[in-house]
N, C-alpha and C positions, 0 to 999 in steps of 0.2 A: 295681980297685974294681967296674968294672961288672960283672965276673964274680962277684964276691961277691954284689953285688945280685940277680943272675938266680939265684944259686944258691939265696938265701933265698926269693925268689918260686916257684922251681920246687919247693922242698922242701913249700911249701904247696899247691901245685896239684892237683886231681883230675881224672879222665878225664871224668866225667858229673856228675851233680847232687849239690849242697851246699846244701840251703837253709839260709838263716840268717834267715829270716821274710818275709813276704810285704809288698810295697810298699803304697804309698798308692792305686796306682791300677794294676789287673789288666787293665785294658781296653783296646782297640785306639785308634788315633788319631782313629776315628770315633764313639768313645764304646760301641761294643759289645764286651762281655764276651768274652774269648778263653779257652778252655781250656787248660791246663797242656800243655807239648811241648817237642820238641828244638829247640835253634838249633844250626846248624852254621856254623863260621867258617873262612874260608880267610885267613891273613895272607900279604900279597903286599908287595913291595917298591916301591920308588918308580917301577917303571916299571907297576905295576898287573899285571903278568904273572907274574913270578917268585915262586914259593912262599918262605916264609921258617920255617924250623924253630925251635925253642926258645924262642919268644917267649909270655911270658906273658899271657892273655887272662882278662879279668875281667867277669863277666855280674851286672850290677846293676839292682836296683828303682829305678823313677822319684824315689824319695827318696834315692837313692845307696847305700843299704845293699847290702851284697853277698849275691848269690844263690849264686853257684858261681865258680871259678876252674879253669883248664886250661891245659896248655902246647901250644903248636903242634906237632906231630909234623913227621916228615921231610918231608911233602907240604905243610905249612903249615897242617893242617887242625886243628880244636879243637872241641869240642862240649860242651853242658850241657843238663841238663833244667830248664826256666825254668817259673815257676809262671803268666806273663802277659806284657805287655809289659816289655821291658827296654832296658837299654842295653848294649853291648859295648865294651869298651875292649882295645885291644893295646899293649904297651908294649915299644919297641923301643929298644936302644941304637945309635948310630950315631956312630963316633969317640967324640968327648968331650961327646956331647950325647944326651939320652933324648928320643924322639920317642913321643909319645902320640896316639893316634887314637881317639875314640869315636864310634859311632853310637847315636842315640837312636830309640826307636819301632821297634825289632825286637821282631818277633811269633814265638810258638811255631810252628814249621814252616818258618821262614824259612833260607835258605841264603845266607850274604852273604860277600863280598869285602872286606877290610879293611886299609887301609894308608895312608900319606901318600903318595898318590900325586902324583908330577908329570909335566909334557909329556914325552913319550917322543919323543926327538930322534934316535931311531936312523935312519940311512938306509936306506931300503927301495929306491932305485933312482935312476935319472936319466932325465931325458927331454929330447929336443933340440928346439928350437924355430926354424923358418926361416921368413923373412918379407922382403918386397921392401924395397929401401931407398928413402929419401926424399930428393929432391936438396936438399942444403945441410945435411940434417940433423947435428946434431953429435954425437948418441948415442942410445942406444934403452934403453928401460926394458922388461924382459921379466918379466913376473910370473905366476905360477900360486898355486894353493892353499897352497903353502909359503913364500909371500914371491916374491922376484925377485932380478935381476941387472942390472946396467947394462954393457951391450957398446957397442963403436963401429961395429959392423957385426953381419949376420947370419953364423952362427947363434947362438945362446945356449944352455946347456946349464943346465938346472934340477934342483935337488937335491931330493928328494921323501923327508919323513920319516914316520914311523909316526903321529905326532900328528895330521897333517894330510893325510894320504892320502885320496883319494875316488876311487871307481871313474871318474867322470864329471867332467872338468875344464873350467874355463874359462880359456882363456889369451889375456892382454892385453899387448900391444906397444905403448908409446908413444914415437912420434920426438919427439925435442926440437930445437927449431929447423926449419930448413929454410924453402923459399919461401913455405910456408901456415902458418907457426908450428908449434903442437902438433898432432899427430895421432895417431890411436890404431888400431890393427888387434885385432880380436876375433873369436876363435872360441869357441863354446860347444858343450858335450857331447863334449869329447875324450876318448876312453879313455885309462886309463893303464895302460901296460905299461912294466916296467924295461927302459930301453934303447930306448925307443919314441921317436916323432917325429911333428911335425905341421908342414904348413907353409902358412902364413897368407898366402893369395894374393887375398884380397877386397882391395878399394879402402879406403883409411883414411878415417875419419870426423872430421870436425872437432869440437872440444872445445865445452864445453857452459858456460853460465852458469846456476846453481842458486839459487833462493831458498828460504829456510828460514824459517818462521813459527812463535813460539811465543806461544801465548796462554794466559789464565788461568794465568799463574805465581802460585804462593802468595804471599800477603802476609804470613801468619802466620810463615812460614819462609823469610825474605828471600833469593831468590836474587840472588846476587853476580855470576855470570858462567857463559857458556854456551859451551863449546867444540863446533863444528858439523864434522863431517868427513863426506866421501863417500869410499868404498873400492871400487877394483875389483880384482880379481873379489870377487865377492860370496859367497866361501867360504873354509874352512880358516883359516889364522892369517896373521898380518902379519909383517913389515911390507909393506904393499901399497901401489899407486899410487893415488892421490887428490888431493882439494882441500879447503880447511880454511878456517874462519873462528874467529877467538877475539874473543868480545865480552863487554863489560861489560854488566851488567843494572840498571837502574833503573826500576822500575815492574812491572807486570803482563804485559807484552808485550815481544816483540822479533823484528825482522827482520832476518835474516843474509844476506850473500850471498855466495856461493861462485864463484870464477871458475877457468878452466882444468881443467874436469871433464872426463876421458876419457869419450866417449860409446861404451857398451858392450851388451852384453845386458841383464846384472843390475848393480846397483850396491847397496851397504850404506851407509847412512846412521847414522852413530853421533853420538848427542847426549850431552856429559858435563855436567851441570847440577851446579852447586857453589852451596851456600849459604854465607850470611856467617858462619856458625859451623864451616865446613869439613866438612860434611857432603856427600856426592856422591851422584847417581844417574846410571846410564846408560839409555839406550833405543837399541837397536840393532835396525833394521827393514831389511827387503830392500825395495827399489823397483826398478821398470823403470829399464834403463840410459840410456832417453832422457827421461826426466823432469825436468823443469826446475822443478818446484816440490815443496817438503816441508812438511806441516803437522804440528804437535803441540800438541794441547789438554792443559797439563800437568794438570788437574784430572781428566781421563779417561786420563792414562797412567803418572802417577808412583805409585810404591809408597810406603808411610809411610816417612818420614824416620826415620833411626836415631840415637840420642842415643848420645854417647861411653858406652861399657861401663863398669860399675864393679867391682872385686873386693872381695867380703866374704869375707875369711879368715876370721873368725870362724864364719860359716855354712858355708862352702864353697861359695858361690854366686858366680855370674858374672852380674851384672844386666844384662838388656836391656830398653832402653825405646825406645818407638816415639812418633812424633808424626804422627798422621793428618791434620792440619789440610790442607786444599787439595790432597790427594792422593785417589787411588782408594781407599784403605784395604784395598786387595786382598791377599789373603794368598799370601805366596811358597809355590813349590813346594819350595825348600829354603833352610834357613838354617844358614849356615856361621858357626863361632866360631873365633878363635884366640887363644892366649895364649903368650907366651914369657917365661921367668922365669929368673932365676939363683937357684939353692937350694942350701945347704949340704947335701950328702948323705954323711953318715957323716962330716962336717968337710972335706968336700972342696966346693968352689965347682963347681958342675954346672950346665950350660944346659939348659932343658928346653923344647921347642915341644910345645904341646897343640892338637890341633885336632878339633872336635865339629861333627857333622852332624846337625841337628834337624828334625822337622817343623813347628814353630812358633816364632815369636818369642817364646820365653819363657826364664826364667832357666835357665842351665845349672848344674845342682850337680854339683859334682866327685864322683864315684863314690869308694866307700872303696876302698884299693887294699892289697895283701897288705902292701906296704911303706908305712906312712902317712908316712913322713919324705919322700916324694915330693911330697906335696901342698904347693901355696904356702902360707907363712907370712906375719905381719907383717914378720919381718926380711928377707924377699925383696925383690929389684928387679924389676921387671917392665920388659921391653923393648918390648914389642907387645901390645896390647890391642884386637881388631879383632871386628866383627859384618857380616855381608852377608847381605842377603836377595837371593833369586835366582827367577827367574820365566822361564819359556819357554812361548811359543805352542804349543798342542797336547799339552802336559804337564798332566796330571791331578791334580797334586799330588804329595805325598812317597812314598805307597805303591808307584807303579810303580818306584822308584829303589832301594828297600830293599836288593835283591839286590846292588847295586854302585853305590853312591850316586855316586861321581866318573865311572866309565865310562860308566854309563847315561845322567848329565845331558849329558856331551860328546857321545854319541852323538846323543842328542835335538836338541843345539844346531845340528847340521850340516843338519836340516831344517826347524828352527824359523823361521818368518818373523819373528817379533820375540823378543827378548830383554829383560828389565828387571833391573836390579841396583840395591839401596839400599844404601850402605856408610855405618858409622859414621866419625865425623872421623878423621883421621890421627894416630897417636899423636905 
């Protein structure tokens, strides 16, 4: 059945332009009028590296009308002449599922990478950590940029994967128990080489107590709880070693206390702020590893709250609504939309996952597809509807991301001192 759909799509494809009318907006995201030109696409698999051939690619105006179609070549590339700003959608069958990914705000002259990319957990090497023993310790947590391992004694071997590999690492060893309680060994700027090693010979440092203060929490969007976490090292992906506090909120302020926090060179504070209507915001910020206090002014930190999205199948629109009250009302760098639904395709129930990346928090208009039967209808069951606003310090909006939205955002996150995320309620 999947092959028959691809045959229909491929039969409709053209290698270059096939205009079907100019959309409502041929201007760029900053309002400037852009001249027609070529858009080039490379379709990639979930690793974000390997090209995928024979994938239908649709180029659409902002109002969803089709501009052109193409099919990715053996090297994953497709291209089309477009009249102005467009969206680009790739349609990929994966087992019994169709995965569609759309990038909006694409401009003539752009060359983009497109695919539903996930974290690439491919191992790229190992790294050995040696450390002194602590009298009476019952075990050791050894952590690097890709998480860590628990060992009874030195040494420990860390596995480094592609998604969290950094050229210069911070390594943390936490001794559990012992005569002086919990202690930490820490070494920063450790170069990574496959099969390499480091010996942490410094004296251990004692743990810290950290106070976190939240002020000006919004009363319009009642905050119900805040989870405060401090992680070390402050790089890569988790799980990392850390300390945590979960607190209920009543009012416009909260003081949280975190104990047994490892003292290191750097640390990462993560605040998960939940509203009474199950919306969520994340503030992730790097701090000094010996800091004992952390302040968050919610009115100067929060992105707009995101309401539960709604799907209008009649107008083919996914409605996105924001509540800026009590927040900064800052514009995000990236808006991510995801819809999962079960749809009868040629009489067969088929699961669809549709992700879209947008420059602004506006309604997502589903683009017309060569096979219109793939669009969600009133008879379909939706399993997941989600909107996420994402912002990084040091990033200047969506334009620098267009060439590779997921890859460039992840790369910018490594060096960002702060990340902010505002999510719609859980489905």
